[in-house]
C-alpha positions as a Markdown table, in Angstrom:
| # | Residue | x | y | z |
|---|---|---|---|---|
| 1 | Met | 34.1 | 31.3 | -4.9 |
| 2 | Ser | 32.0 | 28.2 | -3.2 |
| 3 | Leu | 33.5 | 26.1 | -0.5 |
| 4 | Gly | 33.7 | 23.3 | -2.6 |
| 5 | Val | 35.2 | 25.3 | -5.3 |
| 6 | Gly | 37.8 | 26.2 | -3.0 |
| 7 | Val | 38.5 | 22.9 | -1.4 |
| 8 | Ser | 38.8 | 21.4 | -5.1 |
| 9 | Thr | 41.1 | 24.2 | -6.0 |
| 10 | Leu | 43.4 | 23.9 | -3.1 |
| 11 | Thr | 43.3 | 20.1 | -3.6 |
| 12 | Asp | 44.6 | 20.2 | -7.4 |
| 13 | Ala | 47.3 | 23.0 | -6.1 |
| 14 | Arg | 48.4 | 20.3 | -3.4 |
| 15 | Lys | 48.6 | 17.7 | -6.2 |
| 16 | Ala | 50.5 | 20.0 | -8.4 |
| 17 | Leu | 52.9 | 21.0 | -6.0 |
| 18 | Ala | 53.6 | 17.3 | -4.8 |
| 19 | Ala | 54.0 | 16.3 | -8.6 |
| 20 | Arg | 56.3 | 19.1 | -9.5 |
| 21 | Trp | 58.3 | 18.6 | -6.2 |
| 22 | Asp | 58.9 | 14.9 | -7.1 |
| 23 | Asp | 60.2 | 15.9 | -10.8 |
| 24 | Val | 62.6 | 18.6 | -9.0 |
| 25 | Arg | 63.9 | 15.9 | -6.5 |
| 26 | Arg | 64.7 | 13.5 | -9.2 |
| 27 | Thr | 67.6 | 15.9 | -10.4 |
| 28 | Trp | 68.0 | 17.9 | -7.2 |
| 29 | Asp | 69.3 | 15.5 | -4.6 |
| 30 | Asp | 71.4 | 17.1 | -1.9 |
| 31 | Ala | 71.3 | 18.5 | 1.6 |
| 32 | Ala | 70.1 | 22.0 | 0.3 |
| 33 | Ala | 67.1 | 20.1 | -1.3 |
| 34 | Ala | 66.6 | 18.2 | 1.8 |
| 35 | Arg | 66.5 | 21.2 | 3.8 |
| 36 | Phe | 64.4 | 23.2 | 1.2 |
| 37 | Glu | 61.8 | 20.3 | 1.7 |
| 38 | Ala | 62.0 | 20.2 | 5.4 |
| 39 | Glu | 61.5 | 24.2 | 5.7 |
| 40 | Phe | 59.1 | 24.8 | 3.0 |
| 41 | Ile | 57.6 | 22.1 | 0.9 |
| 42 | Thr | 56.4 | 19.8 | 4.0 |
| 43 | Pro | 55.0 | 22.5 | 6.0 |
| 44 | Met | 53.3 | 23.7 | 3.3 |
| 45 | Asp | 51.8 | 20.8 | 2.3 |
| 46 | His | 50.7 | 20.1 | 6.1 |
| 47 | Asp | 49.1 | 23.7 | 6.0 |
| 48 | Leu | 47.3 | 23.0 | 2.6 |
| 49 | Arg | 46.0 | 19.5 | 4.5 |
| 50 | Gln | 44.7 | 21.4 | 7.4 |
| 51 | Ala | 43.0 | 24.1 | 5.2 |
| 52 | Ile | 41.3 | 21.6 | 2.9 |
| 53 | Glu | 39.8 | 20.0 | 5.9 |
| 54 | Ala | 38.8 | 23.1 | 7.6 |
| 55 | Met | 37.1 | 24.1 | 4.3 |
| 56 | Gly | 35.4 | 20.9 | 3.9 |
| 57 | His | 34.0 | 21.1 | 7.4 |
| 58 | Ala | 32.8 | 24.3 | 6.9 |
| 59 | Gln | 30.9 | 23.4 | 3.5 |
| 60 | Gln | 29.3 | 20.7 | 5.5 |
| 61 | Ile | 28.1 | 22.9 | 8.0 |
| 62 | Ala | 27.0 | 25.6 | 5.4 |
| 63 | Gln | 24.9 | 22.9 | 3.8 |
| 64 | Arg | 23.3 | 21.8 | 6.9 |
| 65 | Ala | 22.5 | 25.5 | 7.8 |
| 66 | Arg | 21.2 | 25.8 | 4.1 |
| 67 | Gln | 19.0 | 22.6 | 4.6 |
| 68 | Glu | 17.7 | 23.9 | 8.3 |
| 69 | Cys | 16.5 | 27.2 | 6.9 |
| 70 | Ser | 15.0 | 26.0 | 4.0 |
């Protein structure tokens, strides 16, 4: 899998998670839901954002290396 495909896949997964969580929060609105969000959803979203950013950066470096080696 190329870095670009990986970035796209993770971006789509992050958006899908956010959409599903929004759906769940419409019906699950108590302290347990807030705790679940704080302990799992928010950190996971943060990690996904960092991974997407890092992969995008790695993709740029790989492209530059390919151009310089051509």
